C-alpha positions as CSV (number, residue, x, y, z in Angstrom):
1,M,0.0,0.0,0.0
2,V,1.3,3.5,-0.9
3,H,0.3,6.3,1.4
4,P,-0.5,9.6,-0.5
5,R,2.0,12.3,0.6
6,E,-0.8,14.7,1.5
7,H,-1.4,12.4,4.5
8,F,2.1,13.1,5.9
9,P,1.9,15.6,8.8
10,T,4.3,18.5,9.1
11,M,5.0,18.2,12.8
12,E,5.6,15.0,14.9
13,N,6.9,14.1,18.4
14,E,8.7,10.8,18.2
15,D,11.8,9.4,16.6
16,R,10.7,5.8,16.5
17,F,8.2,3.7,14.6
18,S,5.1,2.6,16.5
19,P,2.1,0.5,15.5
20,M,-0.2,2.2,13.1
21,G,-3.9,2.6,13.1
22,P,-5.9,2.4,9.9
23,R,-5.8,6.1,9.4
24,K,-2.2,6.6,10.3
25,T,0.8,6.6,7.9
26,Y,4.4,5.5,8.5
27,A,5.4,9.1,8.7
28,D,3.2,9.6,11.8
29,S,5.9,8.0,13.9
30,L,8.9,9.2,11.9
31,S,9.1,12.9,12.1
32,L,11.1,14.8,14.7
33,L,10.9,18.4,13.7
34,L,11.6,21.4,15.9
35,E,9.5,24.4,15.1
36,L,11.0,27.9,15.3
37,R,9.5,29.9,18.2
38,P,8.3,33.4,17.4
39,G,10.8,36.0,18.1
40,L,13.8,33.6,18.0
41,T,16.2,33.0,15.2
42,A,17.6,29.5,14.9
43,G,21.3,29.6,14.0
44,S,22.2,32.9,15.6
45,G,25.8,32.9,16.7
46,K,26.6,29.6,14.9
47,T,29.3,28.9,12.4
48,I,27.8,28.0,9.1
49,L,29.6,25.2,7.4
50,S,28.2,24.7,4.0
51,C,29.0,21.2,3.0
52,V,29.0,20.7,-0.8
53,S,28.1,23.4,-3.2
54,F,25.6,25.5,-1.3
55,L,25.7,28.9,-2.9
56,L,24.9,31.0,0.1
57,F,25.7,34.2,-1.9
58,S,22.5,33.6,-3.9
59,L,20.5,34.6,-0.9
60,P,19.1,38.1,-0.6
61,K,21.9,40.7,0.1
62,S,22.3,41.4,3.7
63,P,24.9,43.2,5.9
64,M,25.1,40.0,7.9
65,P,25.9,36.5,6.7
66,P,22.8,34.3,6.6
67,T,21.7,32.2,9.6
68,S,20.0,28.8,9.2
69,S,16.6,30.6,9.4
70,S,17.4,32.8,6.4
71,V,18.7,29.8,4.5
72,V,15.5,27.8,5.2
73,D,13.3,30.8,4.4
74,D,15.0,31.4,1.0
75,I,14.8,27.7,0.0
76,T,11.2,27.4,1.2
77,R,10.2,29.9,-1.4
78,S,11.6,27.6,-4.1
79,C,9.9,24.7,-2.6
80,K,6.5,26.4,-2.7
81,A,7.1,26.9,-6.4
82,G,7.8,23.2,-6.8
83,L,11.4,23.8,-7.7
84,A,13.1,22.1,-4.8
85,S,12.6,20.0,-1.6
86,I,13.9,21.0,1.8
87,A,14.4,19.1,5.1
88,F,15.7,20.8,8.2
89,F,16.5,19.6,11.8
90,Y,17.3,21.7,14.9
91,F,19.3,19.8,17.5
92,D,18.5,20.6,21.1
93,F,20.6,19.4,24.1
94,K,17.6,19.9,26.4
95,D,15.5,17.3,24.6
96,E,16.8,13.7,24.6
97,A,15.1,12.9,21.3
98,K,16.6,15.9,19.5
99,K,20.3,15.3,19.9
100,H,20.8,12.0,18.1
101,A,21.4,11.0,14.5
102,R,18.4,8.7,14.5
103,G,16.1,11.6,15.3
104,A,17.6,13.6,12.5
105,L,17.2,10.7,10.0
106,C,13.6,10.2,10.9
107,S,12.8,13.9,10.5
108,L,14.6,14.2,7.2
109,L,12.7,11.2,5.8
110,V,9.2,12.3,6.8
111,Q,9.8,15.9,5.6
112,L,11.0,14.7,2.2
113,A,8.2,12.1,1.9
114,A,5.6,14.8,2.5
115,Q,6.9,16.8,-0.5
116,S,7.0,14.2,-3.2
117,D,4.8,11.2,-4.2
118,A,7.9,9.4,-5.4
119,Y,9.6,9.9,-2.0
120,S,6.4,8.9,-0.2
121,K,6.4,5.6,-2.1
122,I,9.9,4.9,-1.0
123,L,9.0,5.5,2.6
124,S,6.0,3.3,2.3
125,V,8.2,0.4,1.2
126,L,10.2,0.8,4.4
127,Y,6.9,0.8,6.3
128,S,5.8,-2.5,4.7
129,E,9.1,-4.2,5.2
130,N,8.8,-3.5,8.9
131,H,5.4,-5.2,9.3
132,A,3.3,-2.1,8.9
133,G,5.1,-0.2,11.6
134,T,5.0,-2.8,14.3
135,K,8.8,-3.4,13.9
136,Q,11.4,-0.7,14.4
137,P,13.8,-0.2,11.4
138,T,17.5,-0.2,12.1
139,D,19.6,3.0,11.7
140,H,21.0,1.3,8.6
141,E,17.6,0.8,7.1
142,L,16.8,4.4,7.7
143,R,19.9,5.5,6.0
144,E,19.3,3.2,3.0
145,C,15.8,4.6,2.7
146,L,17.1,8.2,2.7
147,K,19.8,7.1,0.2
148,T,17.2,5.7,-2.2
149,I,15.4,9.1,-2.0
150,L,18.5,11.1,-2.6
151,V,19.8,9.1,-5.6
152,L,16.4,8.9,-7.3
153,P,17.0,10.2,-10.9
154,D,15.4,13.3,-12.5
155,Q,14.4,14.9,-9.2
156,A,14.4,18.5,-8.2
157,P,17.3,19.8,-5.9
158,I,17.1,18.6,-2.3
159,Y,18.4,20.9,0.5
160,I,19.2,19.6,4.0
161,V,19.8,22.1,6.8
162,M,21.1,20.9,10.2
163,D,21.2,23.6,12.9
164,A,23.1,23.6,16.3
165,L,25.1,20.5,15.8
166,D,27.2,21.5,18.8
167,E,24.2,20.7,21.0
168,C,24.7,17.0,20.4
169,P,26.6,15.6,23.5
170,N,30.2,14.7,23.1
171,S,30.8,13.0,26.4
172,T,28.7,9.8,26.6
173,G,28.9,6.6,24.7
174,T,31.2,5.2,22.1
175,P,30.7,6.6,19.6
176,S,29.1,9.7,21.2
177,P,25.8,11.2,19.9
178,R,27.8,14.0,18.3
179,E,30.2,11.5,16.6
180,N,27.2,9.7,15.1
181,V,25.7,13.0,13.7
182,L,29.1,13.9,12.2
183,R,29.3,10.5,10.6
184,L,25.8,11.1,9.2
185,V,26.9,14.4,7.6
186,E,30.0,12.6,6.2
187,W,27.9,9.9,4.8
188,L,25.5,12.3,3.1
189,L,28.5,13.9,1.4
190,E,30.1,10.6,0.4
191,L,26.9,9.8,-1.6
192,R,28.0,12.6,-4.0
193,C,24.5,13.3,-5.1
194,S,24.5,16.1,-7.7
195,N,21.1,17.4,-6.6
196,L,21.9,17.5,-2.9
197,W,23.0,20.6,-0.9
198,V,23.8,20.4,2.8
199,T,24.2,23.2,5.3
200,V,25.3,22.7,8.9
201,T,25.5,25.3,11.6
202,S,27.5,24.9,14.9
203,R,29.5,26.8,17.4
204,P,33.2,26.6,16.4
205,E,34.2,23.6,18.5
206,A,37.4,21.8,17.7
207,D,36.1,18.3,17.1
208,I,33.3,19.6,14.8
209,E,35.6,21.8,12.8
210,A,38.1,19.0,12.4
211,I,35.5,16.9,10.6
212,L,33.5,19.4,8.7
213,Q,36.0,22.1,7.6
214,P,37.7,19.7,5.1
215,L,34.3,18.8,3.7
216,A,32.9,22.3,3.4
217,S,32.8,24.2,0.1
218,Q,32.1,27.4,2.0
219,A,32.4,28.3,5.7
220,I,31.0,31.5,7.2
221,S,31.9,32.4,10.8
222,L,29.4,34.6,12.8
223,H,31.0,34.0,16.1
224,N,32.9,37.3,16.6
225,E,31.1,39.4,14.0
226,T,30.3,42.9,15.3
227,G,26.8,42.7,13.9
228,Q,26.2,39.4,15.6
229,M,27.1,40.8,19.0
230,E,24.8,43.7,18.4
231,D,22.0,41.4,17.5
232,I,22.5,39.5,20.8
233,T,22.5,42.7,22.8
234,N,19.4,43.9,21.1
235,Y,17.6,40.6,21.8
236,I,18.6,40.8,25.5
237,K,17.3,44.4,25.6
238,W,14.1,43.4,24.0
239,F,13.5,40.6,26.5
240,V,14.4,42.6,29.6
241,N,12.0,45.4,28.4
242,S,9.2,43.2,27.4
243,D,9.1,40.4,30.0
244,P,6.4,41.1,32.6
245,K,8.7,40.3,35.6
246,A,11.8,42.0,34.2
247,K,9.8,45.2,33.4
248,K,9.5,45.7,37.1
249,W,13.2,45.8,37.7
250,R,15.0,49.1,38.5
251,K,16.7,50.8,35.5
252,Q,20.2,50.2,36.9
253,D,19.4,46.5,37.4
254,K,18.2,46.1,33.8
255,E,21.4,47.8,32.5
256,L,23.5,45.5,34.6
257,V,21.7,42.4,33.3
258,I,22.0,43.5,29.7
259,E,25.7,44.3,30.1
260,K,26.6,41.0,31.9
261,L,24.5,38.7,29.6
262,S,25.9,40.4,26.5
263,A,29.5,40.0,27.7
264,R,29.0,36.3,28.5
265,A,26.9,35.3,25.5
266,D,30.1,34.1,23.7
267,G,28.5,34.6,20.3
268,M,25.3,32.9,21.2
């Protein structure tokens, strides 16, 4: 059975496959997509490592380099015109399910399947092979499913954006969650798909740079940019002056908080 792609939801909460009811699709248990909260910009303060030939300079001209949000916004316009597909994933150290390679794989699969009947058919095959969702696919099976989608001939460009890779832990397990995500990025590039563009954002941490810098066709650092620091300070000012509790603080206390937080933000 092939599930029409219009049945695929845009937001999900799990990174595993669970038994399906008659009105649910395989994608119902696949997606793991973090939405952007109003007023916040994903990717602020991150180093953008554009792995493969992502032409960031094709984005609208701006005095600041693009963040992951501006990248997503720009590509989404092409997607709405049917000229491309996009899948993006925001890592979050506060959420156990959003700091692992498996969660990212599940999210990428369901997002792509929701944008193409051909991709939906490929995902449905994985669903059937795993006893209609009652059996959990392995990480290898998830990768092979994504590979089948990416190498499908005569398809529109596919853009993958991964934000805040540094939020994946680097201290537990062998390999660590971060190492697994870095391996996933390496694997994507090793496929050498001519229609695939990948953008990764992260703080400039040594272990991440060591793996991704040699792979990147273009790297843009926002970490110590003057405009970036100003944006952080402006956001802190906005929060202090709009939060109901903070609005009650004395003027000198507000100024002290803004000064200390801005100084310790470290580009974030």
